[in-house]
C-alpha positions as a printed Julia matrix, in Angstrom:
429×3 Matrix{Float64}:
 -32.34   -5.7     0.72
 -32.14   -9.42    0.41
 -28.5    -9.79   -0.81
 -28.31  -13.58   -1.1
 -27.56  -14.35   -4.72
 -26.81  -10.79   -5.65
 -23.86  -10.2    -7.97
 -21.28   -7.93   -6.55
 -18.29   -6.23   -8.29
 -15.41   -4.63   -6.43
 -13.12   -1.78   -7.6
 -10.19   -0.56   -5.57
  -8.15    2.6    -5.83
  -4.9     3.48   -3.9
  -2.56    1.55   -1.65
  -2.21   -2.15   -0.79
  -3.93   -1.38    2.53
  -7.05   -0.59    0.48
  -6.78   -3.85   -1.47
  -6.56   -5.87    1.79
  -9.69   -4.02    3.15
 -11.64   -4.57   -0.17
 -10.81   -8.34    0.14
 -12.18   -8.44    3.59
 -15.38   -6.67    2.52
 -15.74   -9.06   -0.35
 -15.39  -12.19    1.9
 -17.97  -10.85    4.37
 -20.48  -10.38    1.53
 -19.67  -13.74    0.06
 -20.28  -15.35    3.43
 -23.81  -13.71    3.19
 -24.45  -15.36   -0.07
 -23.44  -12.81   -2.63
 -21.71  -13.79   -5.94
 -18.52  -11.99   -6.78
 -18.19  -10.89  -10.49
 -15.72   -8.9   -12.46
 -15.95   -5.1   -12.52
 -16.53   -5.27  -16.3
 -19.51   -7.65  -15.82
 -23.1    -6.74  -15.06
 -23.58   -6.54  -11.29
 -26.37   -5.74   -8.91
 -24.09   -4.01   -6.48
 -20.77   -2.23   -7.0
 -18.47   -1.58   -4.04
 -15.82    1.11   -4.79
 -13.0     1.53   -2.28
 -11.54    5.03   -2.74
  -8.15    6.86   -2.08
  -7.7    10.47   -1.11
  -3.86   10.66   -0.82
  -3.8    13.22   -3.82
  -6.24   15.47   -5.7
  -5.56   13.11   -8.62
  -6.65   10.16   -6.53
  -9.94   11.83   -5.63
 -10.47   12.81   -9.3
  -9.97    9.18  -10.36
 -12.45    8.21   -7.69
 -15.09   10.65   -9.05
 -14.52    9.56  -12.53
 -14.76    5.8   -11.74
 -18.04    6.32   -9.72
 -19.59    8.26  -12.57
 -18.54    5.68  -15.06
 -20.14    2.93  -13.04
 -23.37    4.85  -12.65
 -23.44    5.6   -16.46
 -22.71    2.0   -17.55
 -24.8     0.24  -14.87
 -27.79    2.6   -14.16
 -29.77   -0.07  -12.16
 -26.92   -1.1    -9.89
 -26.66   -0.21   -6.24
 -23.44    1.85   -5.7
 -21.56    1.72   -2.31
 -18.55    4.01   -1.83
 -16.07    3.37    1.04
 -12.49    4.43    1.89
 -10.42    7.48    2.58
 -12.18    9.75   -0.01
 -15.55    8.5     1.45
 -14.47    9.65    4.87
 -13.02   12.98    3.9
 -15.61   14.06    1.25
 -18.71   12.05    2.12
 -21.2    14.8     1.13
 -19.35   15.5    -2.13
 -19.67   11.73   -3.16
 -23.23   11.57   -1.99
 -23.93   14.39   -4.46
 -23.07   12.28   -7.41
 -26.32   11.11   -8.93
 -26.59    7.28   -8.81
 -24.54    6.74   -5.6
 -26.67    4.98   -3.02
 -24.51    4.56    0.07
 -21.34    6.2     1.37
 -19.52    4.71    4.37
 -16.62    6.31    6.12
 -13.79    4.8     8.2
 -16.03    3.59   11.05
 -18.44    1.7     8.83
 -16.6     0.37    5.78
 -16.49   -3.11    7.19
 -20.31   -2.97    7.9
 -21.34   -2.96    4.22
 -23.31   -6.22    4.55
 -25.22   -4.81    7.49
 -26.24   -1.64    5.69
 -27.24   -3.59    2.58
 -29.48   -5.83    4.49
 -31.32   -2.96    6.14
 -31.68   -0.81    3.09
 -34.05   -0.81    0.13
 -32.2    -1.07   -3.24
 -33.84    2.05   -4.58
 -33.08    4.29   -1.67
 -30.41    6.93   -1.23
 -29.15    7.54    2.32
 -27.21   10.14    4.19
 -23.36    9.45    4.13
 -22.01    7.65    7.19
 -18.77    9.54    7.91
 -17.59    9.56   11.43
 -15.26   11.18   13.98
 -12.11    9.25   13.08
 -10.25   10.35   16.18
 -12.79    8.56   18.31
 -12.04    5.25   16.45
 -10.32    2.83   18.88
 -11.18   -0.59   17.46
  -8.83   -2.27   14.95
 -10.31   -4.1    11.95
  -7.72   -6.76   10.77
  -7.96   -7.19    7.02
  -6.09   -9.39    4.57
  -6.25  -10.21    0.82
  -6.58  -13.73   -0.41
  -7.68  -15.13   -3.81
  -4.21  -14.9    -5.21
  -2.65  -18.02   -3.78
   0.88  -16.68   -4.02
   0.91  -13.45   -2.03
  -1.29  -11.89    0.71
  -1.36   -8.3     2.0
  -2.09   -8.41    5.67
  -3.09   -5.3     7.51
  -1.52   -5.22   10.93
  -1.87   -1.52   11.73
  -4.03    1.46   10.82
  -4.14    5.22   11.32
  -1.24    7.6    12.04
  -0.29   10.03   14.87
   2.35   11.91   12.83
   0.25   14.69   11.14
   2.84   15.58    8.53
   1.91   18.92    7.03
   1.22   17.57    3.53
  -0.9    14.55    4.56
  -4.58   13.88    5.24
  -4.25   10.27    6.25
  -4.84   10.91    9.99
  -8.05   12.68    9.17
  -9.18    9.84    6.88
  -8.08    6.91    9.03
  -7.63    8.19   12.63
  -5.05    7.7    15.16
  -2.57    4.8    15.28
  -3.98    1.37   16.39
  -3.11   -2.13   15.62
  -3.9    -5.81   15.97
  -2.43   -7.93   18.72
   0.42  -10.39   17.95
  -2.06  -13.24   18.66
  -4.54  -12.03   16.01
  -1.82  -11.58   13.43
  -0.6   -15.16   13.99
  -4.16  -16.49   13.66
  -4.56  -14.6    10.4
  -1.29  -15.93    9.07
  -2.34  -19.43    9.81
  -5.58  -18.84    7.97
  -3.97  -17.51    4.78
  -1.37  -20.26    4.95
  -4.19  -22.87    4.97
  -5.37  -21.36    1.66
  -2.01  -22.03   -0.07
  -0.57  -18.6     0.3
   3.3   -18.67    0.33
   4.19  -14.97    0.95
   2.69  -12.44    3.31
   3.38   -8.61    3.07
   2.77   -6.85    6.42
   0.96   -3.58    5.64
  -0.26   -0.57    7.48
  -0.38    3.23    7.46
   2.71    3.35    9.7
   3.63   -0.3    10.05
   6.55    0.3    12.37
   4.09    1.81   14.88
   2.55   -1.69   15.46
   1.69   -2.37   19.02
   0.0     0.97   19.65
  -2.7     0.17   22.3
  -1.57   -3.35   22.91
   1.7    -2.93   24.75
   3.52   -5.08   22.14
   6.35   -4.1    19.76
   6.81   -4.59   16.0
  10.0    -6.59   16.68
   7.89   -8.82   18.92
   5.61   -9.58   16.0
   8.46  -10.28   13.62
  10.08  -12.75   16.0
   6.87  -14.62   16.47
   6.15  -14.81   12.75
   9.61  -16.13   12.03
   8.99  -19.16   14.28
   6.18  -20.32   12.07
   6.79  -22.57    9.14
   3.26  -21.88    7.74
   4.55  -19.11    5.42
   7.82  -19.22    3.58
   8.27  -15.59    2.95
   7.38  -12.29    4.68
   8.04   -8.74    3.5
   7.66   -5.54    5.51
   5.89   -2.73    3.65
   6.6     0.91    4.1
   8.24    1.62    7.49
   9.19    5.05    8.8
  12.96    5.52    9.03
  12.8     6.6    12.63
  10.99    3.4    13.47
  13.31    1.17   11.45
  15.56    0.21   14.26
  18.96   -1.5    14.1
  17.34   -4.33   16.03
  14.8    -4.82   13.19
  17.61   -4.58   10.53
  19.74   -7.11   12.3
  16.73   -9.46   12.82
  15.77   -9.4     9.21
  19.36  -10.09    8.25
  19.41  -13.28   10.35
  15.81  -14.41   10.05
  14.55  -17.49    8.35
  11.52  -16.09    6.5
  11.91  -12.32    6.24
  13.2   -11.2     2.84
  16.05   -8.76    2.31
  13.62   -6.11    1.08
  12.69   -2.75    2.71
  10.49    0.11    1.66
  11.35    3.28    3.55
   9.62    6.64    2.88
  12.22    9.5     2.6
   9.78   12.1     1.1
  12.63   14.64    0.71
  16.41   14.5     0.61
  16.53   18.21    1.78
  16.6    18.87    5.56
  14.99   22.13    5.02
  12.03   20.52    3.28
  11.79   17.71    5.81
  11.32   20.38    8.47
   8.61   22.0     6.38
   6.98   18.57    6.13
   7.36   18.04    9.92
   8.99   14.69    9.32
  10.48   13.05   12.45
  14.05   12.5    11.11
  16.7    14.21    9.15
  18.52   12.93    6.11
  21.56   12.01    8.08
  19.44    9.5    10.06
  18.06    8.21    6.79
  21.47    7.7     5.19
  22.64    5.91    8.35
  19.68    3.45    8.07
  20.47    2.78    4.4
  24.12    2.1     5.17
  23.06   -0.12    8.13
  20.8    -2.23    5.8
  23.55   -2.62    3.13
  26.22   -3.55    5.74
  23.89   -6.22    7.1
  22.35   -7.31    3.81
  24.54   -6.24    0.78
  21.93   -7.8    -1.61
  18.85   -6.16   -0.08
  16.34   -4.31   -2.26
  15.5    -0.88   -0.87
  12.57    1.09   -2.22
  12.17    4.73   -1.27
   9.18    7.09   -1.41
   9.77   10.7    -2.44
   7.51   13.79   -2.77
   8.44   16.44   -5.25
   7.31   20.03   -5.51
   6.3    20.45   -1.88
   5.38   24.1    -0.94
   8.63   25.65    0.12
  10.82   23.43   -2.05
  13.09   25.92   -3.86
  15.07   24.86   -6.9
  18.18   24.75   -4.59
  16.27   22.46   -2.17
  15.36   20.18   -4.94
  18.86   19.96   -6.36
  20.22   19.31   -2.85
  17.64   16.59   -2.36
  18.31   15.0    -5.8
  22.06   14.79   -5.24
  21.59   13.33   -1.81
  19.24   10.67   -3.12
  21.65    9.93   -5.97
  24.36    9.18   -3.28
  22.16    6.63   -1.43
  22.48    2.86   -1.97
  18.81    2.45   -2.74
  17.25    0.32   -5.51
  14.22    2.19   -6.74
  12.22    5.38   -6.15
   8.46    5.9    -5.97
   8.09    9.51   -7.01
   4.94   11.48   -6.15
   4.19   15.2    -7.13
   3.05   17.2    -4.14
  -0.66   17.61   -4.06
  -2.46   20.37   -2.24
  -4.8    18.87    0.36
  -7.66   20.77    1.97
  -7.09   21.26    5.75
  -3.39   20.53    5.81
  -0.69   22.82    7.42
   1.27   22.91    4.18
  -1.12   25.36    2.74
   0.22   27.91    5.11
   3.66   27.78    3.47
   3.75   30.72    0.93
   6.13   29.43   -1.71
   4.48   27.26   -4.36
   6.11   25.23   -7.12
   4.56   25.82  -10.71
   3.04   22.7   -12.22
   5.5    22.62  -15.16
   8.51   22.83  -12.8
   7.03   20.15  -10.59
   6.59   17.86  -13.6
  10.23   18.48  -14.64
  11.53   17.62  -11.08
   9.4    14.38  -11.09
  10.85   13.4   -14.47
  14.44   13.91  -13.14
  13.82   11.61  -10.12
  12.15    9.04  -12.3
  15.1     8.97  -14.51
  17.39    8.57  -11.53
  15.16    5.72  -10.31
  15.44    3.92  -13.62
  19.18    4.04  -13.54
  19.35    2.8    -9.92
  16.9     0.02  -10.51
  18.69   -1.22  -13.72
  22.04   -1.12  -11.99
  20.69   -2.97   -8.95
  19.12   -5.78  -10.98
  22.08   -6.22  -13.4
  24.37   -6.69  -10.36
  22.75  -10.2   -10.08
  23.09  -11.28  -13.7
  24.64  -14.82  -13.8
  23.8   -15.54  -10.2
  21.08  -17.86   -8.88
  18.24  -16.58   -6.67
  15.14  -18.25   -5.3
  12.03  -17.08   -7.2
   8.43  -17.41   -6.05
   6.36  -17.68   -9.27
   2.95  -16.14   -9.29
  -0.16  -18.16  -10.12
  -0.93  -16.28  -13.19
   0.04  -16.02  -16.87
   1.4   -12.89  -18.53
   1.32  -13.36  -22.27
   3.64  -16.34  -22.93
   5.41  -15.99  -19.59
   5.1   -16.83  -15.97
   6.59  -14.18  -13.55
   7.87  -14.02  -10.1
  10.07  -12.3    -7.58
  13.47  -13.16   -6.14
  14.0   -13.02   -2.38
  15.42   -9.51   -2.96
  12.49   -8.43   -5.07
  13.91   -8.73   -8.65
  11.14   -9.53  -11.08
  11.95  -12.26  -13.59
   9.95  -14.11  -16.23
  10.36  -17.5   -17.9
   8.37  -19.28  -20.66
   5.09  -20.23  -19.11
   5.06  -23.44  -17.34
   2.09  -24.17  -15.03
   4.26  -26.51  -12.87
   6.18  -23.44  -11.61
   3.04  -21.62  -10.31
   3.11  -20.84   -6.56
   6.54  -22.57   -6.19
   9.83  -21.22   -5.01
  12.47  -22.3    -7.56
  16.16  -21.41   -7.94
  16.62  -19.38  -11.22
  19.7   -18.07  -12.81
  19.26  -14.42  -13.49
  20.11  -13.38  -17.05
  19.63  -10.26  -19.15
  16.96  -12.24  -20.94
  14.71  -12.93  -18.09
  15.07   -9.77  -16.1
  12.01   -7.37  -15.95
  13.31   -3.94  -15.25
  11.22   -1.14  -14.05
   8.75   -3.49  -12.15
   7.83   -3.34   -8.53
């Protein structure tokens, strides 16, 4: 197919890692002469980057693909991402899908498009993910304010509820030198903040002999980017050395996102997590001792097989005792091929929903209390280069979202702002 001049639309489901990868695919196609259009516009090609972390995510992927096919019957449809790797044949069975690329080929969209006829359908290109050794660095840009930079991919943990190792392969990462080069590139485009992302970010250095703390130290010496944030990092990899470094750094923000998954030691063992709740609590206390104003986001999974009512209540009370700022609450989803399916006790859907609601209510209280602590104080806010109604929005250093009456002069600038009840945006992350 001659792709020069073709209009391409991109749709992404799932995590920030997926967004960074979609951006990299987009820029490779733009370099080949394609024209990027919005996903509601008419396009010659649709690239859909899918997620498979839950059955709901897969369902959304199927629905989105069918919607594209129905509304754009003449378009060439390419599906990539975790769902494409795990369920390639299932996706290829959807009438109107032309090409499915798994983990080993998702960055080769341009190559496949150039060598295929537009009207053809092809066998899906899934791969043996455990043979993947190369690391494909990816980063999002287009939004001048913030960039999600993928520094690590894959996971060696094989938690019983999770399919990510089967979708992305074993842990591997970029070198420090490659990350520094990417940071300089995004800085040259006007980006002010970089979020370091990965499946298991703290496992950076796998295969290169370097350490995550080595990367952080190198990044902190650069003045190209004003702000860095560390995305989800496993508690057993969040060392005291990293916490102390962030507390004293020039550019790393007092902001941590740490997956807990369950506050019950019994459930953590069923999940085969690599820590207990005592270690997690110690990390939270360490962060708050070093950075009292730090924002701490926490991932939790509710309704895991084996989670009795007593286990949930124990977990809920433990989480309530933690000095965390906000929870991301996910209902447990049964995933084909995972060890969790061997656990006999299941949680009914209505009970699972009730437990999710309880933790969401706890999260709202914690987030509101955290934000209101800073009313009548002044914090530096990086305003986003976009308009939301009559407002311009941004985040403080410790990740409190605020809004002011729209003023284009504030866009992509870091400005001291007095936090008030009138400009706080609660419930945002």
